C-alpha positions, 0 to 999 in steps of 0.5 A, a space after each residue: 462507458 468505461 474510460 481508459 487511458 493506458 501509457 506503454 514504454 514501447 522499444 526499438 525492437 519489437 512490438 513484443 517488448 512493450 510492457 504496461 507502465 500504467 493504467 488510469 482507469 476512471 481516474 482510478 490509476 490502475 495496476 503497473 507490472 512494475 509494481 504487480 504481485 504477489 508480495 510474499 515479504 514485508 520487505 516487497 510490500 514496502 517496495 510496493 506500497 511506496 512504490 504506488 504512494 508514488 504515483 499520487 499528488 505530492 499533497 495525497 504522497 504526503 499524507 499516505 506516508 505521512 501515515 504510513 511512517 506513524 504506524 511504522 513508528 507505533 510497532 515496536 510498542 506494539 511487541 512490546 504490549 504483546 511481549 509484555 502482554 498488556 492487552 490495555 497497551 495492545 488496545 490502546 496501540 492498536 487504535 492507534 494502528 486502524 486509525 492511520 489504517 482507515 484514513 491510508 485506506 480511505 485515501 487508496 480509494 480514491 485513488 486506486 481501484 479495486 486490483 491495486 486496492 487489493 494488492 495494498 490489502 495484501 502488502 499492508 497483512 504482511 507490515 502491520 503486526 498481528 498476534 501470534 506474529 512472535 
């Protein structure tokens, strides 16, 4: 039997103005209205990832944010290697990014429901470099 806890922020004016602040489904954090898609650019994607990371416990948040920052710091190295057509360096940097993304994905899977996981995956597709973005 699935159990869900929903927190609502209500205004005194009317019930129509209630909105979902946070949902928790079987210990997994669900989508919040304030952090709902669609995410169409890198800035929105960064805001969404950071927003969901703020919902994590302090220790988990620190780990996720550290890995996230490490990935962001690797992007200039990727861009330099891509511009120089240095396939060995591209492979090395992408491997470093992939390691961090895999760990972040594990953190996300342990704390967020499927809908949030999809939002975060889409966000990282906008944040991280891909071949041909130049």
